[in-house]
mmCIF file as gemmi writes it, N, C-alpha and C atoms, coordinates in Angstrom:
data_model
loop_
_atom_site.group_PDB
_atom_site.id
_atom_site.type_symbol
_atom_site.label_atom_id
_atom_site.label_alt_id
_atom_site.label_comp_id
_atom_site.label_asym_id
_atom_site.label_entity_id
_atom_site.label_seq_id
_atom_site.pdbx_PDB_ins_code
_atom_site.Cartn_x
_atom_site.Cartn_y
_atom_site.Cartn_z
_atom_site.occupancy
_atom_site.B_iso_or_equiv
_atom_site.pdbx_formal_charge
_atom_site.auth_seq_id
_atom_site.auth_asym_id
_atom_site.pdbx_PDB_model_num
ATOM 1 N N . MET Axp A 1 ? 128.205 92.478 60.11 1 0 ? 1 A 1
ATOM 2 C CA . MET Axp A 1 ? 128.328 91.587 60.965 1 0 ? 1 A 1
ATOM 3 C C . MET Axp A 1 ? 127.424 92.333 62.236 1 0 ? 1 A 1
ATOM 4 N N . PRO Axp A 2 ? 127.81 93.505 62.691 1 0 ? 2 A 1
ATOM 5 C CA . PRO Axp A 2 ? 127.182 94.2 63.9 1 0 ? 2 A 1
ATOM 6 C C . PRO Axp A 2 ? 125.671 93.961 63.854 1 0 ? 2 A 1
ATOM 7 N N . PRO Axp A 3 ? 124.773 94.249 62.474 1 0 ? 3 A 1
ATOM 8 C CA . PRO Axp A 3 ? 123.495 93.991 62.768 1 0 ? 3 A 1
ATOM 9 C C . PRO Axp A 3 ? 123.1 92.477 63.014 1 0 ? 3 A 1
ATOM 10 N N . LEU Axp A 4 ? 123.85 91.646 62.761 1 0 ? 4 A 1
ATOM 11 C CA . LEU Axp A 4 ? 123.548 90.219 62.941 1 0 ? 4 A 1
ATOM 12 C C . LEU Axp A 4 ? 123.759 90.02 64.563 1 0 ? 4 A 1
ATOM 13 N N . ILE Axp A 5 ? 124.682 90.562 65.2 1 0 ? 5 A 1
ATOM 14 C CA . ILE Axp A 5 ? 124.82 90.446 66.518 1 0 ? 5 A 1
ATOM 15 C C . ILE Axp A 5 ? 123.946 90.775 67.436 1 0 ? 5 A 1
ATOM 16 N N . ALA Axp A 6 ? 123.443 92.288 66.835 1 0 ? 6 A 1
ATOM 17 C CA . ALA Axp A 6 ? 122.612 92.944 67.554 1 0 ? 6 A 1
ATOM 18 C C . ALA Axp A 6 ? 121.14 92.218 67.585 1 0 ? 6 A 1
ATOM 19 N N . ALA Axp A 7 ? 120.707 91.414 66.255 1 0 ? 7 A 1
ATOM 20 C CA . ALA Axp A 7 ? 119.596 90.541 66.242 1 0 ? 7 A 1
ATOM 21 C C . ALA Axp A 7 ? 119.525 89.49 67.11 1 0 ? 7 A 1
ATOM 22 N N . MET Axp A 8 ? 120.771 89.029 66.932 1 0 ? 8 A 1
ATOM 23 C CA . MET Axp A 8 ? 120.627 87.842 68.183 1 0 ? 8 A 1
ATOM 24 C C . MET Axp A 8 ? 120.524 87.993 69.389 1 0 ? 8 A 1
ATOM 25 N N . LEU Axp A 9 ? 121.299 89.504 69.853 1 0 ? 9 A 1
ATOM 26 C CA . LEU Axp A 9 ? 121.09 90.083 71.214 1 0 ? 9 A 1
ATOM 27 C C . LEU Axp A 9 ? 119.53 90.083 71.505 1 0 ? 9 A 1
ATOM 28 N N . VAL Axp A 10 ? 118.774 90.68 70.528 1 0 ? 10 A 1
ATOM 29 C CA . VAL Axp A 10 ? 117.396 91.245 70.713 1 0 ? 10 A 1
ATOM 30 C C . VAL Axp A 10 ? 116.545 89.794 70.822 1 0 ? 10 A 1
ATOM 31 N N . GLY Axp A 11 ? 116.865 88.947 69.981 1 0 ? 11 A 1
ATOM 32 C CA . GLY Axp A 11 ? 116.091 87.837 70.114 1 0 ? 11 A 1
ATOM 33 C C . GLY Axp A 11 ? 116.243 86.86 71.298 1 0 ? 11 A 1
ATOM 34 N N . ALA Axp A 12 ? 117.467 86.781 71.602 1 0 ? 12 A 1
ATOM 35 C CA . ALA Axp A 12 ? 117.561 86.125 73.064 1 0 ? 12 A 1
ATOM 36 C C . ALA Axp A 12 ? 117.189 86.758 74.167 1 0 ? 12 A 1
ATOM 37 N N . GLY Axp A 13 ? 117.09 88.082 74.272 1 0 ? 13 A 1
ATOM 38 C CA . GLY Axp A 13 ? 116.338 89.039 75.338 1 0 ? 13 A 1
ATOM 39 C C . GLY Axp A 13 ? 114.774 88.733 75.211 1 0 ? 13 A 1
ATOM 40 N N . ALA Axp A 14 ? 114.272 88.662 73.791 1 0 ? 14 A 1
ATOM 41 C CA . ALA Axp A 14 ? 112.9 88.416 73.795 1 0 ? 14 A 1
ATOM 42 C C . ALA Axp A 14 ? 112.554 87.061 74.427 1 0 ? 14 A 1
ATOM 43 N N . TYR Axp A 15 ? 113.256 85.978 74.004 1 0 ? 15 A 1
ATOM 44 C CA . TYR Axp A 15 ? 113.182 84.822 74.454 1 0 ? 15 A 1
ATOM 45 C C . TYR Axp A 15 ? 113.356 84.622 76.053 1 0 ? 15 A 1
ATOM 46 N N . ALA Axp A 16 ? 114.167 85.209 76.597 1 0 ? 16 A 1
ATOM 47 C CA . ALA Axp A 16 ? 114.276 85.258 78.065 1 0 ? 16 A 1
ATOM 48 C C . ALA Axp A 16 ? 113.202 85.968 78.801 1 0 ? 16 A 1
ATOM 49 N N . GLY Axp A 17 ? 112.688 87.158 78.039 1 0 ? 17 A 1
ATOM 50 C CA . GLY Axp A 17 ? 111.433 87.46 78.404 1 0 ? 17 A 1
ATOM 51 C C . GLY Axp A 17 ? 110.472 86.965 78.699 1 0 ? 17 A 1
ATOM 52 N N . LEU Axp A 18 ? 110.013 86.129 77.562 1 0 ? 18 A 1
ATOM 53 C CA . LEU Axp A 18 ? 108.786 85.386 77.292 1 0 ? 18 A 1
ATOM 54 C C . LEU Axp A 18 ? 108.828 84.149 78.404 1 0 ? 18 A 1
ATOM 55 N N . ARG Axp A 19 ? 110.02 83.682 78.533 1 0 ? 19 A 1
ATOM 56 C CA . ARG Axp A 19 ? 110.275 82.585 79.639 1 0 ? 19 A 1
ATOM 57 C C . ARG Axp A 19 ? 109.785 82.969 81.038 1 0 ? 19 A 1
ATOM 58 N N . ALA Axp A 20 ? 110.321 84.229 81.333 1 0 ? 20 A 1
ATOM 59 C CA . ALA Axp A 20 ? 109.984 85.132 82.651 1 0 ? 20 A 1
ATOM 60 C C . ALA Axp A 20 ? 108.577 85.087 82.851 1 0 ? 20 A 1
ATOM 61 N N . VAL Axp A 21 ? 107.667 85.57 81.758 1 0 ? 21 A 1
ATOM 62 C CA . VAL Axp A 21 ? 106.423 85.84 81.707 1 0 ? 21 A 1
ATOM 63 C C . VAL Axp A 21 ? 105.694 84.622 81.996 1 0 ? 21 A 1
ATOM 64 N N . HIS Axp A 22 ? 106.157 83.531 81.272 1 0 ? 22 A 1
ATOM 65 C CA . HIS Axp A 22 ? 105.512 82.465 81.599 1 0 ? 22 A 1
ATOM 66 C C . HIS Axp A 22 ? 105.531 81.695 82.923 1 0 ? 22 A 1
ATOM 67 N N . ARG Axp A 23 ? 106.851 81.781 83.48 1 0 ? 23 A 1
ATOM 68 C CA . ARG Axp A 23 ? 106.962 81.218 84.805 1 0 ? 23 A 1
ATOM 69 C C . ARG Axp A 23 ? 106.173 82.103 85.749 1 0 ? 23 A 1
ATOM 70 N N . ILE Axp A 24 ? 106.069 83.461 85.75 1 0 ? 24 A 1
ATOM 71 C CA . ILE Axp A 24 ? 105.118 84.266 86.513 1 0 ? 24 A 1
ATOM 72 C C . ILE Axp A 24 ? 103.912 83.762 86.446 1 0 ? 24 A 1
ATOM 73 N N . LEU Axp A 25 ? 103.221 83.664 85.339 1 0 ? 25 A 1
ATOM 74 C CA . LEU Axp A 25 ? 101.805 83.237 85.122 1 0 ? 25 A 1
ATOM 75 C C . LEU Axp A 25 ? 101.497 82.05 85.646 1 0 ? 25 A 1
ATOM 76 N N . ALA Axp A 26 ? 102.476 81.018 85.566 1 0 ? 26 A 1
ATOM 77 C CA . ALA Axp A 26 ? 102.421 79.7 85.965 1 0 ? 26 A 1
ATOM 78 C C . ALA Axp A 26 ? 102.191 79.71 87.553 1 0 ? 26 A 1
ATOM 79 N N . SER Axp A 27 ? 103.126 80.496 88.072 1 0 ? 27 A 1
ATOM 80 C CA . SER Axp A 27 ? 102.912 80.534 89.661 1 0 ? 27 A 1
ATOM 81 C C . SER Axp A 27 ? 101.538 81.379 90.052 1 0 ? 27 A 1
ATOM 82 N N . TRP Axp A 28 ? 101.328 82.306 89.288 1 0 ? 28 A 1
ATOM 83 C CA . TRP Axp A 28 ? 100.077 82.744 89.907 1 0 ? 28 A 1
ATOM 84 C C . TRP Axp A 28 ? 99.18 81.636 89.733 1 0 ? 28 A 1
ATOM 85 N N . SER Axp A 29 ? 98.818 81.015 88.565 1 0 ? 29 A 1
ATOM 86 C CA . SER Axp A 29 ? 97.715 80.06 88.589 1 0 ? 29 A 1
ATOM 87 C C . SER Axp A 29 ? 98.006 78.962 89.507 1 0 ? 29 A 1
ATOM 88 N N . GLU Axp A 30 ? 99.042 78.528 90.03 1 0 ? 30 A 1
ATOM 89 C CA . GLU Axp A 30 ? 99.355 77.652 91.013 1 0 ? 30 A 1
ATOM 90 C C . GLU Axp A 30 ? 98.63 78.21 92.328 1 0 ? 30 A 1
ATOM 91 N N . ILE Axp A 31 ? 99.187 79.405 92.614 1 0 ? 31 A 1
ATOM 92 C CA . ILE Axp A 31 ? 98.699 80.064 93.788 1 0 ? 31 A 1
ATOM 93 C C . ILE Axp A 31 ? 97.06 80.234 93.833 1 0 ? 31 A 1
ATOM 94 N N . GLU Axp A 32 ? 96.727 80.637 92.719 1 0 ? 32 A 1
ATOM 95 C CA . GLU Axp A 32 ? 95.012 80.93 92.443 1 0 ? 32 A 1
ATOM 96 C C . GLU Axp A 32 ? 94.366 79.352 92.706 1 0 ? 32 A 1
ATOM 97 N N . ALA Axp A 33 ? 94.894 78.391 92.295 1 0 ? 33 A 1
ATOM 98 C CA . ALA Axp A 33 ? 94.393 77.181 92.281 1 0 ? 33 A 1
ATOM 99 C C . ALA Axp A 33 ? 94.728 76.411 93.691 1 0 ? 33 A 1
ATOM 100 N N . GLY Axp A 34 ? 95.607 76.679 94.424 1 0 ? 34 A 1
ATOM 101 C CA . GLY Axp A 34 ? 95.849 76.169 95.703 1 0 ? 34 A 1
ATOM 102 C C . GLY Axp A 34 ? 94.947 76.948 96.891 1 0 ? 34 A 1
ATOM 103 N N . SER Axp A 35 ? 94.351 78.087 96.702 1 0 ? 35 A 1
ATOM 104 C CA . SER Axp A 35 ? 93.903 78.982 97.706 1 0 ? 35 A 1
ATOM 105 C C . SER Axp A 35 ? 92.324 78.946 97.348 1 0 ? 35 A 1
ATOM 106 N N . HIS Axp A 36 ? 91.812 78.161 96.275 1 0 ? 36 A 1
ATOM 107 C CA . HIS Axp A 36 ? 90.244 77.769 96.162 1 0 ? 36 A 1
ATOM 108 C C . HIS Axp A 36 ? 89.815 77.071 97.351 1 0 ? 36 A 1
ATOM 109 N N . PRO Axp A 37 ? 88.644 77.685 97.982 1 0 ? 37 A 1
ATOM 110 C CA . PRO Axp A 37 ? 88.055 76.826 98.99 1 0 ? 37 A 1
ATOM 111 C C . PRO Axp A 37 ? 87.562 75.51 98.82 1 0 ? 37 A 1
ATOM 112 N N . ASP Axp A 38 ? 87.217 75.208 97.66 1 0 ? 38 A 1
ATOM 113 C CA . ASP Axp A 38 ? 86.808 73.815 97.368 1 0 ? 38 A 1
ATOM 114 C C . ASP Axp A 38 ? 87.927 72.747 97.424 1 0 ? 38 A 1
ATOM 115 N N . LYS Axp A 39 ? 89.18 73.103 97.492 1 0 ? 39 A 1
ATOM 116 C CA . LYS Axp A 39 ? 90.136 72.261 97.275 1 0 ? 39 A 1
ATOM 117 C C . LYS Axp A 39 ? 90.706 71.699 98.929 1 0 ? 39 A 1
ATOM 118 N N . GLY Axp A 40 ? 89.818 71.706 99.873 1 0 ? 40 A 1
ATOM 119 C CA . GLY Axp A 40 ? 90.051 71.563 101.124 1 0 ? 40 A 1
ATOM 120 C C . GLY Axp A 40 ? 91.053 72.16 101.824 1 0 ? 40 A 1
ATOM 121 N N . GLN Axp A 41 ? 91.24 73.552 101.522 1 0 ? 41 A 1
ATOM 122 C CA . GLN Axp A 41 ? 92.067 74.468 102.394 1 0 ? 41 A 1
ATOM 123 C C . GLN Axp A 41 ? 91.263 74.894 103.512 1 0 ? 41 A 1
ATOM 124 N N . ALA Axp A 42 ? 91.877 75.326 104.613 1 0 ? 42 A 1
ATOM 125 C CA . ALA Axp A 42 ? 91.512 75.674 105.677 1 0 ? 42 A 1
ATOM 126 C C . ALA Axp A 42 ? 90.803 77.218 105.536 1 0 ? 42 A 1
ATOM 127 N N . PRO Axp A 43 ? 89.714 77.492 106.278 1 0 ? 43 A 1
ATOM 128 C CA . PRO Axp A 43 ? 89.09 78.565 106.129 1 0 ? 43 A 1
ATOM 129 C C . PRO Axp A 43 ? 90.017 80.179 106.351 1 0 ? 43 A 1
ATOM 130 N N . THR Axp A 44 ? 89.439 80.941 105.551 1 0 ? 44 A 1
ATOM 131 C CA . THR Axp A 44 ? 90.391 82.236 105.636 1 0 ? 44 A 1
ATOM 132 C C . THR Axp A 44 ? 90.546 82.948 107.037 1 0 ? 44 A 1
ATOM 133 N N . GLY Axp A 45 ? 89.577 82.589 107.797 1 0 ? 45 A 1
ATOM 134 C CA . GLY Axp A 45 ? 89.139 83.318 109.299 1 0 ? 45 A 1
ATOM 135 C C . GLY Axp A 45 ? 88.058 84.121 109.248 1 0 ? 45 A 1
ATOM 136 N N . ILE Axp A 46 ? 87.304 84.049 108.099 1 0 ? 46 A 1
ATOM 137 C CA . ILE Axp A 46 ? 85.954 85.088 107.754 1 0 ? 46 A 1
ATOM 138 C C . ILE Axp A 46 ? 85.042 84.106 108.4 1 0 ? 46 A 1
ATOM 139 N N . VAL Axp A 47 ? 84.223 84.433 109.506 1 0 ? 47 A 1
ATOM 140 C CA . VAL Axp A 47 ? 83.252 83.776 110.005 1 0 ? 47 A 1
ATOM 141 C C . VAL Axp A 47 ? 81.79 84.368 109.875 1 0 ? 47 A 1
ATOM 142 N N . GLU Axp A 48 ? 81.049 83.779 109.059 1 0 ? 48 A 1
ATOM 143 C CA . GLU Axp A 48 ? 79.674 84.378 108.768 1 0 ? 48 A 1
ATOM 144 C C . GLU Axp A 48 ? 78.758 83.662 109.825 1 0 ? 48 A 1
ATOM 145 N N . LYS Axp A 49 ? 77.86 84.709 110.148 1 0 ? 49 A 1
ATOM 146 C CA . LYS Axp A 49 ? 77.063 84.273 111.435 1 0 ? 49 A 1
ATOM 147 C C . LYS Axp A 49 ? 75.508 84.711 110.779 1 0 ? 49 A 1
ATOM 148 N N . ASP Axp A 50 ? 74.754 83.811 111.011 1 0 ? 50 A 1
ATOM 149 C CA . ASP Axp A 50 ? 73.032 84.1 110.55 1 0 ? 50 A 1
ATOM 150 C C . ASP Axp A 50 ? 72.588 84.991 111.951 1 0 ? 50 A 1
ATOM 151 N N . LEU Axp A 51 ? 72.37 86.229 111.783 1 0 ? 51 A 1
ATOM 152 C CA . LEU Axp A 51 ? 71.952 87.033 113.062 1 0 ? 51 A 1
ATOM 153 C C . LEU Axp A 51 ? 70.589 86.934 112.877 1 0 ? 51 A 1
ATOM 154 N N . GLY Axp A 52 ? 69.786 86.583 111.764 1 0 ? 52 A 1
ATOM 155 C CA . GLY Axp A 52 ? 68.392 86.809 111.641 1 0 ? 52 A 1
ATOM 156 C C . GLY Axp A 52 ? 68.078 88.212 111.025 1 0 ? 52 A 1
ATOM 157 N N . SER Axp A 53 ? 66.87 88.677 111.543 1 0 ? 53 A 1
ATOM 158 C CA . SER Axp A 53 ? 66.527 90.16 111.275 1 0 ? 53 A 1
ATOM 159 C C . SER Axp A 53 ? 67.21 91.111 112.065 1 0 ? 53 A 1
ATOM 160 N N . LEU Axp A 54 ? 67.301 91.975 111.624 1 0 ? 54 A 1
ATOM 161 C CA . LEU Axp A 54 ? 68.305 93.271 112.372 1 0 ? 54 A 1
ATOM 162 C C . LEU Axp A 54 ? 67.183 94.402 112.567 1 0 ? 54 A 1
ATOM 163 N N . GLU Axp A 55 ? 67.411 95.217 113.462 1 0 ? 55 A 1
ATOM 164 C CA . GLU Axp A 55 ? 66.541 96.371 113.878 1 0 ? 55 A 1
ATOM 165 C C . GLU Axp A 55 ? 67.618 97.291 114.107 1 0 ? 55 A 1
ATOM 166 N N . LEU Axp A 56 ? 67.301 98.575 113.815 1 0 ? 56 A 1
ATOM 167 C CA . LEU Axp A 56 ? 68.211 99.905 114.063 1 0 ? 56 A 1
ATOM 168 C C . LEU Axp A 56 ? 67.795 100.398 115.285 1 0 ? 56 A 1
ATOM 169 N N . ASP Axp A 57 ? 68.778 100.697 116.207 1 0 ? 57 A 1
ATOM 170 C CA . ASP Axp A 57 ? 68.58 101.275 117.523 1 0 ? 57 A 1
ATOM 171 C C . ASP Axp A 57 ? 68.655 102.955 117.298 1 0 ? 57 A 1
ATOM 172 N N . PRO Axp A 58 ? 67.726 103.672 117.384 1 0 ? 58 A 1
ATOM 173 C CA . PRO Axp A 58 ? 67.736 105.004 116.864 1 0 ? 58 A 1
ATOM 174 C C . PRO Axp A 58 ? 68.585 105.718 117.729 1 0 ? 58 A 1
ATOM 175 N N . ALA Axp A 59 ? 68.87 105.414 118.975 1 0 ? 59 A 1
ATOM 176 C CA . ALA Axp A 59 ? 69.747 106.208 119.922 1 0 ? 59 A 1
ATOM 177 C C . ALA Axp A 59 ? 70.952 105.802 119.816 1 0 ? 59 A 1
ATOM 178 N N . THR Axp A 60 ? 71.499 104.954 119.118 1 0 ? 60 A 1
ATOM 179 C CA . THR Axp A 60 ? 72.906 104.73 118.795 1 0 ? 60 A 1
ATOM 180 C C . THR Axp A 60 ? 73.113 104.762 117.351 1 0 ? 60 A 1
ATOM 181 N N . GLY Axp A 61 ? 72.291 104.297 116.508 1 0 ? 61 A 1
ATOM 182 C CA . GLY Axp A 61 ? 72.513 104.248 114.948 1 0 ? 61 A 1
ATOM 183 C C . GLY Axp A 61 ? 73.197 102.753 114.813 1 0 ? 61 A 1
ATOM 184 N N . ILE Axp A 62 ? 73.254 101.908 115.53 1 0 ? 62 A 1
ATOM 185 C CA . ILE Axp A 62 ? 73.757 100.788 115.364 1 0 ? 62 A 1
ATOM 186 C C . ILE Axp A 62 ? 72.653 99.628 115.407 1 0 ? 62 A 1
ATOM 187 N N . TYR Axp A 63 ? 72.991 98.627 114.343 1 0 ? 63 A 1
ATOM 188 C CA . TYR Axp A 63 ? 71.901 97.47 114.295 1 0 ? 63 A 1
ATOM 189 C C . TYR Axp A 63 ? 72.157 96.438 115.168 1 0 ? 63 A 1
ATOM 190 N N . HIS Axp A 64 ? 71.018 95.956 115.719 1 0 ? 64 A 1
ATOM 191 C CA . HIS Axp A 64 ? 71.069 94.59 116.569 1 0 ? 64 A 1
ATOM 192 C C . HIS Axp A 64 ? 70.091 93.641 116.118 1 0 ? 64 A 1
ATOM 193 N N . PRO Axp A 65 ? 70.464 92.552 116.69 1 0 ? 65 A 1
ATOM 194 C CA . PRO Axp A 65 ? 69.393 91.357 116.284 1 0 ? 65 A 1
ATOM 195 C C . PRO Axp A 65 ? 68.093 91.771 116.862 1 0 ? 65 A 1
ATOM 196 N N . ALA Axp A 66 ? 67.021 91.435 116.109 1 0 ? 66 A 1
ATOM 197 C CA . ALA Axp A 66 ? 65.734 91.519 116.571 1 0 ? 66 A 1
ATOM 198 C C . ALA Axp A 66 ? 65.245 90.648 117.759 1 0 ? 66 A 1
ATOM 199 N N . LYS Axp A 67 ? 64.754 91.112 118.758 1 0 ? 67 A 1
ATOM 200 C CA . LYS Axp A 67 ? 64.218 90.227 119.712 1 0 ? 67 A 1
ATOM 201 C C . LYS Axp A 67 ? 63.148 89.343 119.099 1 0 ? 67 A 1
ATOM 202 N N . PRO Axp A 68 ? 63.132 87.975 119.444 1 0 ? 68 A 1
ATOM 203 C CA . PRO Axp A 68 ? 62.252 86.963 118.975 1 0 ? 68 A 1
ATOM 204 C C . PRO Axp A 68 ? 60.823 87.448 119.62 1 0 ? 68 A 1
ATOM 205 N N . ALA Axp A 69 ? 59.837 87.215 118.825 1 0 ? 69 A 1
ATOM 206 C CA . ALA Axp A 69 ? 58.381 87.432 119.045 1 0 ? 69 A 1
ATOM 207 C C . ALA Axp A 69 ? 57.665 86.35 120.173 1 0 ? 69 A 1
ATOM 208 N N . ARG Axp A 70 ? 57.152 86.488 121.135 1 0 ? 70 A 1
ATOM 209 C CA . ARG Axp A 70 ? 56.753 85.601 121.91 1 0 ? 70 A 1
ATOM 210 C C . ARG Axp A 70 ? 55.191 85.489 122.091 1 0 ? 70 A 1
């Protein structure tokens, strides 16, 4: 009788563990689906700007937008 009780406990633990993993994976997929930018969500705060071509300032080592040719 003790091996039967042990087998039942192991089975119940495995079932509960699988349900927990399933819940976690389902919540991750909901989070991932909700944060996709094509779903009409607000932007994440990252703004991309087109600065055109950049030139290196040799004195400071910093890139600046190139001055337009006139």
